[in-house]
C-alpha positions as CSV (number, residue, x, y, z in Angstrom):
1,X,-195.9,78.3,-43.4
2,X,-194.1,75.3,-41.0
3,X,-193.0,77.0,-38.1
4,X,-191.5,74.2,-36.7
5,X,-189.8,73.1,-39.7
6,X,-188.4,76.7,-40.1
7,X,-187.4,76.7,-36.3
8,X,-184.8,73.7,-37.0
9,X,-183.9,74.9,-40.5
10,X,-182.6,78.3,-38.4
11,X,-180.7,76.2,-36.0
12,X,-179.1,74.1,-38.6
13,X,-178.1,77.3,-40.2
14,X,-176.6,79.2,-37.0
15,X,-174.9,75.4,-36.5
16,X,-173.2,75.2,-40.1
17,X,-172.1,78.8,-39.6
18,X,-170.7,78.7,-36.4
19,X,-168.8,75.7,-37.6
20,X,-167.5,77.0,-40.5
21,X,-166.7,80.6,-39.2
22,X,-166.1,80.6,-35.7
23,X,-162.2,81.2,-35.9
24,X,-162.8,84.4,-37.8
25,X,-165.9,85.7,-35.6
26,X,-163.3,85.0,-32.7
27,X,-160.6,86.6,-33.8
28,X,-162.5,89.7,-35.4
29,X,-164.7,89.9,-31.7
30,X,-161.0,89.9,-29.7
31,X,-160.1,92.8,-32.5
32,X,-162.8,94.5,-31.1
33,X,-162.6,94.3,-28.0
34,X,-159.0,94.6,-27.3
35,X,-159.2,98.0,-29.6
36,X,-162.6,99.2,-28.7
37,X,-162.2,103.1,-28.7
38,X,-162.7,104.9,-32.0
39,X,-160.2,107.6,-31.5
40,X,-156.7,106.4,-33.0
41,X,-157.4,106.6,-36.9
42,X,-154.8,103.6,-37.5
43,X,-156.3,101.4,-35.0
44,X,-159.4,101.6,-36.5
45,X,-157.5,100.5,-39.7
46,X,-156.0,97.5,-38.2
47,X,-160.0,96.1,-37.1
48,X,-161.8,97.7,-40.2
49,X,-159.0,96.0,-42.6
50,X,-159.6,92.8,-40.8
51,X,-163.7,93.1,-40.8
52,X,-163.5,94.3,-44.0
53,X,-161.8,91.2,-45.3
54,X,-163.2,88.5,-43.0
55,X,-167.4,89.5,-44.0
56,X,-166.6,91.1,-47.4
57,X,-167.9,94.4,-47.0
58,X,-166.7,95.8,-50.2
59,X,-164.2,98.6,-49.1
60,X,-161.5,99.4,-51.2
61,X,-158.3,99.2,-50.3
62,X,-157.7,103.0,-51.4
63,X,-160.7,103.8,-49.3
64,X,-160.0,102.1,-46.2
65,X,-157.9,104.7,-44.5
66,X,-160.5,107.4,-45.3
67,X,-163.1,105.3,-43.7
68,X,-160.9,104.9,-40.8
69,X,-159.9,108.5,-40.4
70,X,-163.9,109.5,-40.8
71,X,-164.5,107.1,-38.4
72,X,-161.9,108.4,-35.7
73,X,-163.7,112.3,-36.2
74,X,-167.1,111.4,-36.2
75,X,-167.1,110.6,-32.2
76,X,-168.9,107.7,-32.1
77,X,-168.3,105.7,-29.1
78,X,-170.4,108.0,-26.8
79,X,-173.4,107.3,-29.3
80,X,-172.7,103.5,-29.4
81,X,-172.7,103.2,-25.8
82,X,-176.0,105.0,-26.2
83,X,-177.5,102.7,-28.5
84,X,-178.0,105.8,-31.0
85,X,-179.7,103.9,-33.7
86,X,-178.6,106.9,-36.5
87,X,-174.9,105.9,-36.3
88,X,-175.0,103.6,-39.2
89,X,-176.4,106.2,-41.5
90,X,-174.4,109.1,-40.6
91,X,-170.9,106.9,-41.5
92,X,-172.6,106.1,-44.5
93,X,-173.8,109.6,-45.2
94,X,-170.0,110.4,-44.6
95,X,-168.4,107.7,-46.8
96,X,-171.0,108.9,-49.6
97,X,-169.9,112.2,-48.9
98,X,-166.2,111.7,-49.3
99,X,-166.1,108.7,-51.6
100,X,-168.8,108.8,-53.6
101,X,-169.8,105.3,-51.8
102,X,-172.0,104.8,-48.5
103,X,-170.7,101.6,-47.8
104,X,-173.4,101.0,-45.7
105,X,-172.8,97.1,-45.4
106,X,-169.3,97.9,-43.8
107,X,-170.9,100.7,-41.4
108,X,-173.5,97.9,-40.2
109,X,-171.2,95.5,-39.7
110,X,-168.5,97.8,-37.9
111,X,-171.2,99.0,-35.6
112,X,-172.7,95.7,-35.1
113,X,-169.4,94.5,-33.0
114,X,-170.9,97.2,-30.6
115,X,-174.0,96.1,-30.4
116,X,-175.9,93.5,-33.0
117,X,-179.4,94.1,-31.3
118,X,-179.5,98.0,-32.3
119,X,-177.8,97.3,-35.6
120,X,-178.6,94.3,-37.4
121,X,-175.9,93.8,-40.6
122,X,-177.6,95.0,-43.8
123,X,-175.6,92.6,-46.2
124,X,-177.0,91.8,-49.9
125,X,-177.2,87.9,-49.0
126,X,-179.9,88.9,-45.8
127,X,-181.9,91.4,-48.2
128,X,-182.2,88.1,-50.4
129,X,-183.7,86.5,-47.6
130,X,-186.2,88.8,-46.7
131,X,-187.3,89.5,-50.3
132,X,-187.2,85.6,-50.4
133,X,-189.9,85.6,-47.3
134,X,-191.8,88.5,-47.6
135,X,-194.2,87.0,-50.2
136,X,-194.6,84.0,-48.0
137,X,-195.9,86.3,-45.0
138,X,-199.3,87.1,-44.4
139,X,-199.2,91.1,-44.5
140,X,-196.0,91.2,-44.8
141,X,-195.5,94.4,-47.2
142,X,-191.7,94.7,-48.9
143,X,-190.6,97.9,-51.2
144,X,-187.6,95.9,-52.5
145,X,-185.9,99.5,-53.7
146,X,-186.0,100.7,-50.0
147,X,-184.9,97.9,-48.8
148,X,-181.7,98.1,-50.6
149,X,-181.0,102.0,-49.6
150,X,-182.4,102.8,-46.7
151,X,-180.9,101.4,-43.2
152,X,-184.1,102.7,-41.2
153,X,-186.7,100.1,-43.6
154,X,-184.3,97.6,-43.7
155,X,-184.3,97.7,-39.9
156,X,-187.9,97.4,-39.8
157,X,-188.3,94.7,-42.0
158,X,-185.7,92.8,-40.4
159,X,-187.5,93.0,-37.2
160,X,-191.0,92.7,-38.7
161,X,-189.5,89.3,-40.0
162,X,-188.1,87.7,-36.7
163,X,-191.6,88.6,-35.5
164,X,-193.7,87.3,-37.9
165,X,-192.2,84.2,-38.4
166,X,-192.1,83.2,-34.7
167,X,-188.2,83.7,-34.3
168,X,-187.9,86.3,-31.4
169,X,-186.1,83.8,-29.3
170,X,-182.9,84.0,-31.4
171,X,-180.5,87.3,-31.4
172,X,-180.4,89.4,-33.8
173,X,-177.1,88.1,-34.8
174,X,-178.2,84.2,-34.6
175,X,-180.9,85.3,-37.1
176,X,-178.5,87.3,-39.3
177,X,-176.4,84.3,-39.5
178,X,-179.2,81.9,-40.9
179,X,-180.5,85.0,-43.1
180,X,-176.7,85.2,-44.7
181,X,-176.4,81.7,-45.3
182,X,-179.7,81.1,-46.6
183,X,-179.7,84.2,-48.8
184,X,-176.3,82.9,-50.1
185,X,-177.9,79.8,-50.9
186,X,-180.8,81.5,-52.7
187,X,-178.2,84.0,-55.0
188,X,-176.4,80.8,-56.0
189,X,-178.7,79.5,-57.5
190,X,-179.9,82.0,-59.6
191,X,-176.5,82.8,-60.9
192,X,-176.2,78.8,-61.4
193,X,-180.2,79.0,-63.0
194,X,-178.8,81.9,-65.2
195,X,-175.6,80.4,-66.7
196,X,-177.4,77.5,-67.6
197,X,-180.1,79.9,-69.6
198,X,-177.5,81.4,-71.0
199,X,-176.1,78.5,-72.2
200,X,-178.8,77.2,-73.8
201,X,-179.2,80.2,-75.2
202,X,-175.7,79.7,-76.7
203,X,-176.0,76.6,-78.0
204,X,-179.8,77.5,-79.6
205,X,-177.2,79.8,-81.8
206,X,-174.9,77.2,-82.8
């Protein structure tokens, strides 16, 4: 792998992300800074709804009130400050138990606004990017099923990827920007190929 070329690609993708998303990013950051505490469910609702929309985190509107109340009841502020690595998992378990949906992506995105180094963003596009690079990195072993459902495993592989690709100079947030855009591009290419094959098969039947 050409690490110099990869480094240039990472920088280009980070710049592209910032150019396209800086307004939303700054708006969400401001909301979390001004409404930092997680005590009042109504205030949590405001920033959670904004985050869910901007980051396409997938929480259904009918679930947002319950999600906000769960966050308030978990008393996570002291744990976030202490960099407790289990906050994301614990929120996800509560969501799953009460809403039958783990909303793991949302939980990671919510916590990431408090500390991106401790809580990297768990996202379909990022997982797609990790899965792409895995077989191209010597000694990088990946169990896709665990990557899909296990946040601790996801964090482990996120850090390992950062290490093996010589990208330690980038913050987790910067690496997330690169992986998200790269993975998003990969997903779009796969879906386009699927549509081409589907169309070709349909034409063959005519």
